[in-house]
KEKE-3310 file (N, C-alpha, C; in steps of 0.2 Angstrom, whole numbers, plus 5000, padded with zeros to 4 digits):
npx = (4891:4881:4883:4880:4867:4869:4862:4857:4851:4842:4839:4827:4826:4814:4806:4792:4792:4798:4807:4810:4822:4826:4838:4845:4861:4862:4858:4843:4826:4819:4812:4802:4796:4786:4787:4780:4785:4784:4784:4784:4790:4803:4809:4807:4797:4801:4813:4810:4806:4817:4822:4820:4831:4844:4854:4866:4869:4870:4867:4861:4861:4855:4866:4858:4851:4843:4845:4851:4846:4842:4853:4861:4852:4852:4866:4868:4862:4869:4869:4877:4880:4879:4884:4879:4884:4873:4875:4883:4879:4866:4852:4843:4846:4839:4828:4812:4807:4805:4801:4801:4808:4820:4825:4826:4837:4847:4849:4853:4865:4872:4875:4881:4892:4896:4893:4902:4914:4913:4903:4902:4902:4910:4904:4902:4904:4895:4902:4910:4901:4893:4904:4904:4892:4893:4903:4897:4884:4887:4894:4882:4874:4882:4881:4868:4868:4876:4867:4857:4864:4867:4854:4850:4860:4856:4843:4847:4854:4845:4839:4849:4857:4870:4878:4880:4892:4906:4906:4892:4887:4893:4893:4892:4888:4874:4867:4867:4860:4847:4845:4841:4828:4819:4810:4796:4785:4783:4796:4804:4801:4804:4819:4823:4818:4825:4837:4838:4836:4848:4857:4853:4857:4871:4874:4873:4881:4894:4891:4892:4906:4912:4910:4917:4930:4931:4930:4941:4952:4949:4955:4971:4975:4970:4974:4987:4988:4984:4994:5005:5000:5001:4995:4983:4967:4956:4943:4945:4955:4946:4937:4945:4949:4937:4929:4938:4937:4940:4955:4961:4954:4955:4962:4973:4981:4974:4962:4959:4959:4948:4938:4938:4932:4941:4947:4947:4934:4933:4932:4931:4934:4938:4953:4952:4953:4945:4948:4939:4930:4931:4925:4917:4912:4908:4912:4906:4910:4923:4928:4928:4934:4947:4949:4949:4959:4970:4970:4974:4988:4994:4995:5002:5013:5029:5035:5026:5022:5033:5032:5020:5022:5028:5018:5008:5011:5009:4995:4978:4973:4965:4966:4978:4977:4967:4975:4984:4976:4973:4986:4987:4975:4980:4993:4988:4981:4989:4999:4990:4987:4999:5003:5012:5022:5016:5022:5026:5035:5039:5026:5022:5032:5045)
npy = (4298:4313:4328:4344:4353:4369:4386:4400:4416:4429:4446:4458:4474:4486:4499:4495:4482:4466:4458:4440:4428:4410:4400:4384:4374:4371:4381:4381:4387:4387:4394:4408:4423:4437:4448:4457:4471:4474:4489:4489:4475:4472:4466:4452:4443:4445:4438:4424:4419:4416:4405:4392:4389:4391:4384:4382:4393:4408:4425:4439:4457:4473:4487:4498:4512:4510:4497:4492:4486:4474:4468:4468:4461:4448:4444:4443:4431:4422:4420:4421:4435:4445:4462:4472:4483:4493:4501:4494:4482:4486:4484:4491:4488:4478:4479:4477:4481:4474:4469:4454:4452:4458:4453:4439:4441:4445:4435:4424:4430:4430:4417:4413:4419:4431:4443:4443:4446:4457:4466:4466:4474:4485:4483:4493:4491:4495:4504:4511:4515:4525:4534:4538:4545:4555:4563:4566:4572:4583:4590:4591:4601:4612:4614:4618:4629:4639:4641:4648:4659:4665:4668:4677:4689:4690:4696:4707:4714:4719:4729:4737:4736:4736:4721:4716:4711:4703:4689:4681:4672:4672:4677:4691:4693:4688:4695:4707:4706:4702:4714:4723:4732:4729:4737:4733:4724:4711:4708:4710:4699:4688:4691:4689:4675:4667:4672:4666:4652:4650:4652:4643:4631:4634:4631:4617:4613:4616:4608:4595:4596:4595:4583:4575:4579:4574:4561:4558:4561:4550:4539:4531:4528:4538:4549:4548:4547:4560:4568:4564:4568:4583:4599:4597:4593:4587:4584:4582:4571:4560:4559:4555:4543:4534:4535:4529:4516:4500:4498:4487:4480:4486:4483:4489:4505:4512:4508:4514:4527:4528:4525:4537:4545:4553:4551:4550:4551:4538:4535:4523:4516:4504:4509:4523:4533:4542:4555:4560:4573:4571:4556:4556:4548:4538:4543:4558:4566:4562:4566:4580:4584:4581:4590:4601:4600:4599:4612:4618:4613:4617:4630:4633:4624:4620:4610:4606:4616:4618:4606:4608:4619:4619:4612:4620:4629:4623:4617:4619:4627:4620:4606:4603:4603:4592:4582:4581:4578:4565:4559:4562:4555:4541:4540:4540:4530:4518:4521:4517:4504:4498:4500:4511:4527:4541:4549:4563:4568:4556:4551:4562:4558:4563)
npz = (6154:6150:6143:6150:6143:6135:6136:6126:6129:6124:6128:6125:6133:6142:6149:6155:6151:6144:6132:6129:6122:6120:6115:6110:6111:6098:6091:6090:6092:6108:6117:6119:6126:6133:6146:6158:6168:6185:6195:6208:6210:6214:6203:6207:6201:6188:6187:6190:6179:6172:6179:6174:6165:6172:6176:6166:6156:6145:6146:6136:6135:6130:6133:6141:6149:6159:6163:6175:6187:6181:6176:6188:6196:6189:6189:6203:6205:6199:6186:6170:6162:6148:6142:6129:6117:6109:6098:6091:6088:6080:6077:6070:6057:6052:6046:6048:6065:6078:6096:6097:6087:6090:6102:6097:6087:6096:6105:6095:6088:6101:6103:6090:6094:6090:6098:6108:6101:6094:6099:6114:6128:6142:6158:6172:6189:6203:6212:6204:6194:6203:6206:6193:6190:6198:6195:6181:6185:6191:6181:6172:6180:6180:6167:6167:6176:6168:6157:6164:6168:6156:6152:6162:6159:6145:6149:6156:6147:6137:6141:6144:6156:6166:6174:6191:6195:6190:6190:6190:6199:6210:6228:6228:6216:6215:6226:6222:6210:6215:6220:6210:6200:6188:6174:6174:6186:6182:6175:6183:6193:6185:6184:6196:6199:6191:6196:6209:6205:6200:6209:6219:6211:6211:6224:6225:6215:6223:6234:6228:6223:6234:6239:6229:6231:6244:6239:6233:6242:6250:6243:6241:6228:6219:6225:6223:6209:6206:6211:6202:6190:6180:6183:6188:6195:6208:6203:6188:6190:6196:6186:6175:6180:6183:6171:6163:6168:6170:6165:6158:6149:6137:6122:6113:6111:6101:6104:6117:6114:6107:6116:6121:6111:6104:6091:6074:6061:6049:6032:6020:6005:5993:5986:5992:6006:6017:6030:6043:6054:6073:6081:6091:6099:6115:6132:6135:6146:6149:6138:6140:6150:6145:6136:6143:6151:6142:6137:6149:6150:6138:6140:6151:6154:6150:6143:6136:6129:6120:6114:6106:6099:6086:6078:6079:6069:6056:6059:6063:6080:6088:6082:6086:6099:6102:6098:6108:6119:6114:6117:6130:6136:6133:6139:6152:6153:6150:6161:6172:6169:6169:6181:6186:6187:6181:6166:6158:6148:6141:6136:6127:6118:6117)
capx = (4889:4880:4886:4875:4866:4870:4857:4858:4846:4843:4833:4825:4822:4811:4804:4787:4791:4804:4805:4817:4822:4830:4841:4849:4867:4863:4855:4837:4822:4817:4807:4801:4790:4786:4785:4779:4789:4781:4789:4786:4790:4809:4811:4808:4794:4805:4819:4808:4803:4822:4824:4821:4838:4848:4859:4871:4867:4872:4861:4864:4855:4858:4869:4853:4852:4839:4846:4856:4843:4841:4860:4863:4849:4856:4874:4867:4859:4874:4869:4882:4878:4885:4881:4880:4884:4868:4877:4887:4873:4864:4847:4838:4848:4836:4821:4808:4811:4801:4803:4804:4814:4826:4827:4828:4844:4852:4852:4855:4871:4876:4875:4888:4899:4896:4892:4908:4919:4911:4899:4901:4905:4911:4899:4905:4902:4890:4905:4912:4895:4893:4909:4902:4886:4895:4905:4892:4879:4891:4894:4876:4872:4888:4878:4862:4871:4878:4861:4853:4868:4867:4846:4851:4864:4851:4838:4850:4856:4839:4838:4857:4859:4876:4879:4883:4897:4909:4904:4885:4884:4896:4888:4891:4883:4868:4864:4867:4855:4841:4842:4839:4823:4817:4805:4789:4784:4784:4802:4808:4800:4808:4825:4824:4816:4832:4844:4838:4838:4856:4861:4853:4861:4877:4874:4871:4888:4898:4890:4896:4912:4915:4909:4923:4935:4933:4932:4949:4955:4949:4958:4976:4977:4968:4979:4995:4988:4983:5000:5009:4998:5003:4989:4979:4963:4952:4938:4948:4957:4941:4933:4948:4948:4930:4927:4941:4936:4946:4960:4964:4950:4957:4968:4978:4981:4969:4955:4959:4958:4942:4934:4936:4930:4947:4949:4944:4930:4936:4927:4936:4931:4944:4960:4952:4951:4945:4947:4934:4930:4932:4919:4914:4909:4911:4911:4907:4914:4931:4932:4926:4939:4954:4949:4952:4966:4975:4972:4979:4995:4997:4996:5006:5018:5034:5038:5020:5022:5038:5030:5015:5024:5029:5013:5003:5012:5004:4989:4974:4975:4961:4967:4984:4974:4965:4982:4989:4971:4974:4991:4987:4972:4983:4998:4985:4978:4995:5001:4987:4988:5007:5004:5018:5021:5014:5029:5023:5039:5036:5018:5023:5036:5051)
capy = (4305:4317:4335:4349:4358:4376:4389:4407:4420:4436:4450:4465:4476:4491:4502:4492:4475:4464:4451:4436:4423:4406:4396:4379:4375:4371:4387:4381:4390:4384:4396:4416:4427:4444:4449:4464:4471:4479:4494:4487:4469:4472:4461:4444:4439:4444:4434:4418:4416:4413:4400:4384:4388:4395:4379:4382:4398:4415:4430:4445:4463:4480:4493:4503:4516:4507:4489:4491:4482:4468:4465:4466:4454:4441:4442:4442:4425:4417:4420:4423:4440:4449:4467:4472:4489:4494:4503:4490:4477:4488:4480:4492:4487:4472:4482:4475:4482:4471:4467:4448:4451:4460:4447:4433:4442:4447:4426:4422:4433:4427:4410:4413:4422:4439:4448:4442:4447:4463:4472:4466:4480:4483:4484:4495:4489:4500:4509:4515:4519:4529:4540:4542:4548:4560:4569:4568:4577:4590:4594:4593:4606:4617:4617:4623:4635:4642:4642:4653:4664:4667:4670:4684:4693:4693:4701:4713:4718:4720:4736:4741:4736:4733:4715:4720:4707:4698:4682:4682:4666:4674:4679:4698:4694:4686:4701:4712:4704:4703:4721:4726:4734:4731:4743:4732:4719:4704:4706:4711:4693:4684:4690:4686:4669:4666:4673:4661:4646:4650:4653:4636:4627:4633:4626:4609:4611:4616:4601:4589:4596:4594:4575:4573:4581:4569:4553:4557:4561:4543:4535:4532:4526:4543:4553:4547:4550:4567:4571:4563:4571:4590:4604:4591:4593:4582:4582:4578:4563:4555:4559:4550:4535:4531:4535:4523:4512:4494:4499:4481:4479:4489:4480:4494:4512:4515:4507:4517:4534:4527:4526:4544:4549:4556:4548:4554:4546:4536:4533:4520:4512:4502:4513:4530:4534:4550:4555:4567:4575:4564:4552:4560:4542:4536:4548:4565:4569:4561:4571:4587:4585:4580:4596:4607:4598:4601:4620:4622:4614:4619:4637:4633:4619:4623:4606:4604:4621:4618:4601:4610:4626:4618:4610:4626:4633:4619:4615:4623:4626:4615:4600:4602:4601:4586:4577:4582:4575:4559:4556:4562:4549:4535:4540:4539:4523:4515:4521:4513:4499:4495:4503:4516:4532:4544:4553:4568:4567:4549:4552:4566:4554:4567)
capz = (6157:6146:6144:6152:6137:6136:6132:6124:6131:6122:6130:6124:6140:6141:6157:6157:6150:6142:6130:6128:6117:6123:6110:6113:6109:6091:6088:6089:6096:6113:6120:6119:6130:6134:6153:6161:6173:6190:6198:6214:6213:6215:6199:6208:6196:6181:6188:6190:6171:6169:6182:6171:6161:6177:6177:6161:6151:6143:6144:6133:6135:6128:6137:6141:6156:6163:6166:6181:6191:6178:6176:6195:6198:6186:6192:6209:6205:6196:6178:6165:6158:6143:6140:6122:6113:6105:6091:6087:6086:6074:6074:6065:6049:6050:6041:6053:6072:6083:6102:6097:6081:6092:6106:6094:6085:6102:6105:6089:6088:6107:6101:6086:6097:6087:6102:6112:6097:6091:6102:6121:6132:6149:6163:6179:6196:6209:6215:6198:6192:6208:6203:6185:6190:6203:6190:6177:6188:6193:6174:6170:6184:6177:6160:6168:6178:6161:6154:6168:6168:6149:6151:6166:6154:6140:6151:6157:6140:6134:6146:6145:6162:6168:6178:6197:6196:6183:6191:6193:6204:6216:6233:6227:6210:6217:6230:6217:6205:6218:6222:6204:6198:6181:6172:6177:6191:6178:6173:6190:6195:6180:6185:6204:6200:6188:6202:6215:6203:6200:6218:6221:6206:6213:6231:6224:6214:6229:6237:6224:6223:6242:6239:6225:6237:6249:6237:6230:6247:6254:6239:6240:6222:6216:6227:6219:6203:6206:6212:6196:6184:6179:6182:6189:6201:6210:6197:6182:6191:6197:6180:6170:6182:6183:6164:6160:6171:6169:6158:6156:6144:6131:6116:6112:6112:6097:6108:6124:6111:6104:6121:6123:6106:6101:6085:6068:6056:6042:6026:6016:5999:5989:5987:5995:6012:6020:6039:6043:6059:6078:6080:6098:6104:6122:6137:6134:6152:6148:6132:6140:6155:6143:6132:6147:6154:6136:6136:6153:6150:6132:6141:6157:6155:6146:6140:6131:6124:6116:6109:6103:6096:6078:6076:6078:6062:6050:6059:6069:6087:6091:6081:6091:6106:6102:6097:6115:6122:6113:6119:6138:6138:6131:6143:6159:6154:6151:6168:6176:6167:6172:6189:6186:6188:6173:6162:6153:6142:6137:6134:6122:6114:6116)
cpx = (4887:4882:4880:4874:4867:4864:4859:4853:4847:4838:4833:4822:4820:4808:4798:4787:4797:4802:4811:4816:4828:4832:4845:4856:4867:4859:4847:4831:4819:4811:4807:4795:4791:4783:4785:4783:4786:4785:4790:4787:4798:4813:4810:4803:4797:4809:4816:4806:4811:4825:4826:4828:4844:4855:4865:4869:4870:4867:4864:4858:4859:4860:4864:4854:4848:4840:4850:4854:4844:4848:4862:4861:4852:4862:4873:4866:4864:4873:4876:4880:4883:4880:4883:4880:4878:4870:4880:4883:4868:4859:4842:4840:4842:4829:4815:4810:4805:4805:4805:4808:4820:4828:4829:4836:4848:4854:4854:4864:4876:4878:4881:4893:4901:4897:4899:4915:4919:4908:4899:4906:4906:4905:4902:4900:4897:4895:4909:4906:4892:4897:4907:4897:4889:4897:4901:4887:4881:4891:4888:4873:4876:4884:4872:4864:4872:4872:4857:4858:4867:4860:4847:4854:4859:4846:4841:4851:4850:4837:4844:4858:4866:4876:4882:4889:4899:4906:4897:4883:4888:4891:4888:4887:4876:4864:4864:4861:4847:4839:4841:4831:4822:4812:4798:4790:4786:4791:4807:4807:4804:4816:4826:4823:4823:4838:4843:4839:4846:4860:4860:4857:4868:4879:4875:4878:4894:4898:4894:4902:4917:4915:4914:4929:4937:4933:4938:4953:4955:4953:4965:4979:4975:4973:4985:4994:4987:4989:5004:5008:4999:4995:4983:4974:4959:4945:4941:4952:4952:4938:4938:4947:4942:4928:4930:4940:4941:4950:4962:4960:4952:4963:4974:4978:4975:4961:4954:4957:4950:4936:4932:4933:4934:4949:4944:4939:4933:4930:4931:4933:4937:4951:4958:4948:4950:4945:4945:4937:4930:4925:4914:4911:4910:4909:4913:4911:4921:4932:4932:4933:4948:4954:4953:4959:4972:4976:4976:4987:4998:4998:5000:5012:5023:5036:5032:5020:5027:5036:5025:5017:5025:5023:5007:5005:5009:4997:4985:4975:4971:4963:4974:4982:4970:4970:4985:4983:4972:4980:4990:4982:4975:4989:4994:4984:4983:4998:4998:4987:4993:5007:5011:5018:5021:5021:5027:5027:5038:5032:5019:5029:5043:5057)
cpy = (4310:4324:4339:4353:4366:4380:4397:4410:4426:4440:4457:4471:4484:4492:4497:4484:4473:4458:4448:4431:4417:4400:4390:4379:4373:4377:4386:4384:4385:4387:4405:4418:4433:4444:4456:4465:4477:4483:4492:4479:4467:4467:4453:4440:4439:4438:4426:4416:4414:4406:4393:4383:4393:4390:4381:4388:4404:4420:4436:4451:4468:4484:4500:4507:4514:4498:4487:4486:4475:4464:4464:4460:4447:4439:4439:4433:4420:4417:4424:4429:4444:4455:4469:4479:4490:4496:4497:4483:4479:4485:4482:4491:4481:4474:4482:4476:4480:4470:4459:4448:4452:4455:4440:4434:4443:4439:4424:4423:4431:4421:4409:4416:4430:4444:4449:4445:4454:4470:4470:4472:4480:4486:4486:4492:4496:4505:4514:4519:4525:4536:4543:4547:4555:4566:4571:4573:4582:4593:4596:4601:4612:4620:4620:4629:4641:4644:4649:4659:4668:4671:4676:4688:4695:4697:4707:4718:4721:4728:4740:4741:4733:4727:4719:4716:4704:4692:4683:4677:4667:4678:4688:4698:4692:4691:4706:4712:4705:4710:4726:4727:4734:4736:4739:4725:4712:4703:4706:4702:4688:4683:4687:4679:4665:4666:4666:4654:4645:4649:4646:4630:4627:4632:4620:4608:4611:4609:4595:4589:4594:4586:4572:4575:4574:4562:4552:4556:4554:4538:4536:4532:4534:4549:4553:4550:4558:4572:4570:4568:4580:4593:4600:4592:4586:4580:4579:4571:4560:4554:4555:4544:4532:4530:4530:4517:4506:4495:4493:4478:4481:4484:4483:4501:4515:4513:4512:4525:4533:4528:4533:4549:4553:4555:4550:4548:4543:4533:4530:4516:4512:4507:4521:4529:4541:4548:4562:4570:4569:4564:4554:4554:4541:4542:4554:4569:4568:4565:4577:4588:4585:4586:4601:4606:4601:4608:4621:4620:4616:4628:4637:4629:4620:4617:4603:4610:4621:4611:4604:4617:4623:4615:4615:4629:4629:4618:4619:4621:4620:4607:4599:4600:4595:4580:4576:4577:4568:4555:4556:4556:4542:4535:4538:4532:4518:4513:4517:4507:4495:4496:4506:4524:4537:4549:4557:4568:4561:4550:4557:4563:4560:4564)
cpz = (6151:6148:6146:6145:6139:6133:6133:6125:6128:6124:6128:6129:6137:6148:6158:6156:6145:6138:6127:6125:6121:6116:6113:6111:6102:6087:6087:6095:6101:6116:6119:6123:6132:6143:6155:6168:6179:6194:6205:6218:6214:6210:6201:6203:6190:6181:6187:6183:6169:6172:6179:6166:6165:6177:6173:6156:6150:6142:6142:6133:6133:6134:6136:6148:6161:6167:6170:6185:6187:6178:6183:6197:6196:6188:6199:6211:6202:6189:6175:6161:6154:6142:6134:6121:6108:6099:6088:6085:6081:6073:6071:6058:6047:6044:6045:6059:6075:6091:6102:6092:6086:6097:6102:6090:6089:6102:6101:6089:6094:6105:6096:6088:6094:6093:6106:6109:6095:6095:6109:6123:6138:6152:6170:6184:6199:6210:6208:6194:6196:6206:6197:6186:6193:6199:6185:6179:6189:6186:6172:6174:6181:6171:6162:6172:6173:6159:6157:6168:6162:6149:6155:6163:6148:6143:6152:6152:6136:6135:6147:6152:6165:6173:6185:6198:6190:6183:6193:6198:6209:6222:6230:6222:6212:6222:6226:6211:6209:6221:6216:6202:6192:6180:6173:6181:6188:6176:6178:6193:6191:6181:6192:6204:6196:6194:6207:6211:6201:6206:6219:6218:6209:6221:6230:6221:6218:6233:6234:6223:6228:6242:6234:6229:6240:6245:6235:6236:6251:6249:6239:6232:6218:6218:6224:6211:6201:6207:6207:6190:6184:6179:6182:6196:6204:6206:6192:6185:6192:6191:6175:6172:6181:6177:6161:6163:6171:6163:6155:6150:6137:6125:6115:6113:6107:6102:6114:6121:6109:6109:6123:6117:6102:6095:6079:6065:6051:6037:6021:6011:5994:5990:5990:6001:6014:6028:6040:6051:6066:6078:6087:6101:6110:6126:6135:6140:6153:6142:6134:6146:6151:6138:6136:6150:6147:6135:6142:6152:6144:6134:6146:6157:6148:6140:6134:6126:6118:6111:6105:6097:6087:6074:6074:6072:6055:6052:6065:6077:6091:6089:6084:6097:6107:6101:6103:6118:6122:6117:6127:6140:6136:6136:6150:6159:6154:6157:6172:6176:6170:6179:6190:6186:6182:6171:6157:6146:6138:6134:6128:6117:6113:6122)
residu = (MET:THR:SER:VAL:ALA:ARG:HIS:PHE:ILE:GLY:VAL:ASP:LEU:HIS:LYS:LYS:ALA:LEU:GLN:PHE:CYS:VAL:LEU:ASP:ASP:ARG:GLY:ASN:LEU:LEU:HIS:GLU:GLN:ALA:VAL:LYS:ILE:ALA:PRO:ASP:ALA:ALA:GLY:GLU:LEU:VAL:PHE:ALA:ASN:PHE:GLN:PRO:TRP:GLN:GLY:ALA:CYS:ARG:VAL:ALA:VAL:GLU:ALA:VAL:GLY:MET:ASN:ARG:TRP:PHE:VAL:ASN:GLY:LEU:GLN:ALA:ARG:GLY:TYR:ASP:VAL:VAL:VAL:ALA:ASP:PRO:ILE:LYS:LEU:ASN:LEU:LYS:VAL:LEU:GLY:LYS:LYS:THR:ASP:LYS:ARG:ASP:ALA:ARG:GLU:ILE:ALA:ARG:ARG:LEU:TRP:LEU:GLY:ASP:ILE:ASP:ARG:ASN:ALA:LYS:THR:TRP:TYR:PRO:ASN:ASP:GLU:VAL:TYR:GLY:ASP:ARG:LYS:LEU:VAL:ARG:THR:ARG:GLN:GLN:LEU:MET:LYS:HIS:ARG:LEU:GLY:LEU:ASN:ASN:GLU:ILE:ARG:ALA:GLN:LEU:ARG:ALA:TYR:ASN:ILE:SER:PRO:PRO:ALA:ARG:THR:LEU:HIS:SER:ALA:LYS:GLY:VAL:SER:GLY:LEU:LEU:ALA:ILE:GLU:MET:PRO:ASN:PRO:ALA:LEU:THR:ALA:CYS:LEU:HIS:ALA:LEU:THR:ARG:ALA:MET:ALA:ASP:THR:GLU:THR:GLN:ILE:ALA:ALA:LEU:THR:GLU:GLN:ILE:ASP:LYS:ARG:VAL:ALA:SER:ASP:ASP:ARG:LEU:GLN:ARG:LEU:GLN:LYS:GLN:LEU:PRO:SER:MET:GLY:ALA:ILE:THR:THR:LEU:THR:LEU:VAL:CYS:GLU:LEU:GLY:ASP:VAL:HIS:ARG:PHE:ARG:ASN:ALA:LYS:ALA:ILE:ALA:SER:SER:GLY:GLY:VAL:VAL:PRO:ARG:VAL:TYR:GLN:SER:SER:ASP:THR:ALA:HIS:HIS:GLY:ARG:MET:THR:LYS:ARG:GLY:SER:ARG:SER:LEU:ARG:SER:VAL:LEU:GLY:GLN:TRP:SER:VAL:ARG:LEU:MET:ALA:ARG:ASP:ASP:LEU:VAL:SER:ALA:TRP:ALA:ALA:PRO:LYS:LYS:GLN:ARG:LEU:HIS:LYS:ASN:LYS:VAL:ARG:MET:MET:LEU:ALA:ARG:LYS:LEU:LEU:VAL:GLY:VAL:ALA:VAL:SER:LEU:ARG:ARG:ASP:GLU:PRO:PHE:ASP:LEU:GLN:ARG:CYS:LEU:GLY:ARG)
# end
């Protein structure tokens, strides 16, 4: 009996087209092709081009925001799909960057096993992806509301007008802003337009917050975690769980901390090593809630305050806060992986 030949397919995906390259089990080029993507075809015509190699093949594609329809479609058809981190692939280092060269390089590195060893990234399912979009969309709306708030305050400050309330997006603040008449009709129209936009944004934030509360209340695992973690709400709980994803994918504590970007940059050459600022790689939402959680604990929790007191004497408070954020992140991930209660005292090493 002859063994079934394996094929390695590298895909360079774009909005309107994709380029793919097929190598055999010896790394020889078998086929390469550019395929146009029709928005109304649901990908059926695209997937038909991969059918000749469907038996025993692996497909590698970069982790970009528009690839979910493609990866889900391949997985539903039984393909072995590898999603690669584009930063770790670093295709721009080749000098000449074209779609054909990118597809060839992805296929070559998949055949060599380099993607599996160094560039493979975790691909969340639709449920986890939906939870991520839920918390991230709320965070984006919060930033938008803050921008509108600052714009309104700047307009009032220009004419030395006191804000009607401390919190402008509250019901009292919105009604007070709509009652203000500026020196000319154009300025009044701008103020009222910004106010209405801020009020609409606040309504959408409240709706997403309610959806997050329902999501946490419907999951026993999330409810237990929220009760175990000190000074923790539904938003922070859901963000931690969905942004961490499958905690079994991390090799060690350093990999967990790196996923949140709470590790320092390292520049090393020979016997010289310099540790700089945080990398800020990974999830911004995860890093944001970790920072807020650290601030709350340092201000309210006696155990954390006792842990942080001697460190604040020799380090800036922001560095201490990031040290705490890293410990909390690793502690939560280890707790989820071992399926055991979170222990803050053990997390701090006290």
